[in-house]
C-alpha positions, 0 to 999 in steps of 0.5 A: 915597313908597314904593309897597306892594310885593307878595309870593308865598309858597311855603311857608306853613309855620312860617316861611313864615305864621308869621314871614314871614307875620307881618311882612307882616301886621303892615306891610300898608302896605310890604307885601302878600302876594297868592299863596300856593302850599303842598301842604297844604290847611290851611295854605294856606287859614289863610294865604289868610284871614289875608292876603285871598288870592282863591282863584285864587291860592291854588295847591297846589304852586309849580309851578302858581304858577310855570307864571303870569304873574309875579303879584307883585314878590317871592317869598318861598321857604320850603319845606323844605331839599330843596325849593328848587333847583327853585323857585327856578331857576323863579322866577329865571326868571319874573325875581322878587327872591327871599327864600330860607330857608336853608340855600341847598339842602342840596348844595353842587353845588346851591348853584352851580347858583343861584348860576350861574343868579343871575348868569346872569339878574342875579337879586337873592336875599336869603337869611335869615342873619337873625342878620345883622340882628339889633340884638345882631349889628349891635352887635357888628359896630361895636364890631368896626369900631372895632378896641377890642380891637386885631388879633383873633386867637382867637374862641370860638363856642357854639350853645347849641340847647337840649334841647327845640328839638334835641329838637324839630327833630332828633330828631322833626322835619323835620331829624332825618335828612340823607336828608330834610334838610341835615345840621344844621351847614348846616340850623341853624349855617350861621347861626353859620358865616355870623356868623364870616365876616360880623363878621371880614370874613375867609375860611376857610383851613383846618378840621377838625371832629369830631360825634358821635350818642351819646345820642338812639338806641336803647341808652339807651332806659330800662326800662320806656319806650314808643316813645310818649310818651303811653302811657309810665308814665316819661315824668315822668322824662324831660326830652324827654317830648313831654307837656312839650314839647308840652301845657304850655299854651302854642300858640307855637313848638314846638307850633305846628308839630305841629299847627293846632288848638290845642285839648287833643283835636288836640294829643293826636291829633297826638302819637298819630298824628304824629312828634312823639309818639315817644319821643326812643330810638326815632326815625330821626335821624342828627344829630349832638347834639355838633359842633365845628369849628377854624377858621383865618381869612385874617389869622391868625385862629383860630376854635373852633366847637362846637354842642351840644344840651345846654343849658338855655337856647337862645342864642348865647355869642362870646368874641373875643381881641385883641391889646389886649382882649377881648370877651364876647358873650351873644346871649339875655341881651343884653349885650356885655362889653369889657374893654381890657387896663389899663382898667375893664370897659365893659358893654353892654345891647342891647335885646331885639326882640319879632320872631322871631329876637330882631330878625333876621326883621323885620330881613331882611324890611325889607332884602328890601323895600328889595330889592323897591324897588332900594334900595341894598344895605347893608353887613349884607345877606345877597345870595346872593354873601354867603351862598355862603361859609357853605355852602362852610364847612358842606360842608367840616366834614361833609367833614371829619368823614365823612374826618377830615382836615384840609379846604383850602377854598381846594380846594373854591372852586377845584373851582367856579371861585368867587371871591366 
């Protein structure tokens, strides 16, 4: 019988407390949180109370926590993007097994520092590329392995971020500006780039990318609109109204991000004083709302990828075209359609999971428990070495769109002397 593994949390926000903390609460026979490091006193206390963490094991910074002797089997690092590097480097020195939120770091040089340190210290790091662990993409992977549609020749993949999700995270929120967070192609779409690599088992050889920010800027500020939604006389006509997004009766995400107190008065106060009440046309965002990448993978697979802010649903759709048929996969609906040339269509319905990211959050936590227990690494595991490729692709895409040229990824790999 396996003993209950122990973990510490660095960053008790939406992911640390909401996703991973919730899994820990629901699986107390398998995993227990024994320490927390979080600078926000209210968030720190909420997490500590939910997990019965002793006061002496509640830390107001990751430094104070990691200056202690090793306190747990594993550590979950779920801070903001630009705060990943130092905690993960110190955690490796302490000998922790690590679950690291994506992206690994916003900077590719720093990402390879993490890899080099992991190799030097023989550390185990699992990156939260949670879509690998969803029943939906696990099923799609199995279908592709059986080569029902022959050799893959072309993939068209689109990430529909959702209009309110984009406004929340990438116009008003923590990922709105590359001065404080990773670019969207890395912060958000490294999930998709990782999927393309994992589903095909093929690396990207070359790519070109284009992106634009055309709508969420001051030029489109409507006549008669104010700088804050609460004071705006025309906000009822705006789909991006903060009142519609956060005062709709739901206390789940994204409302859970803006305040820990879900009273109506507290929500109003958060919108009045915080960043989430701002007009979407009057923010300090510099994140593109549409980005496309054209890629060539090894084995002559051509890929088109696009992300868009402008969608009603939050989903991903993938069309895969092979020499003997095609597959159309809709993540939100859980439907995979297989059309073998000359045969009737086969439709597969994958049951949705109640866990976050359609089962991916629970899946990565289960894998982390196995990693701590020293069990065999599975085919689907998103260990650090497997997750690097998506970061190389994302940084190449940024380089391409800013320099308007094709990027050859082997040049990047060689510059870091990297071979998987």
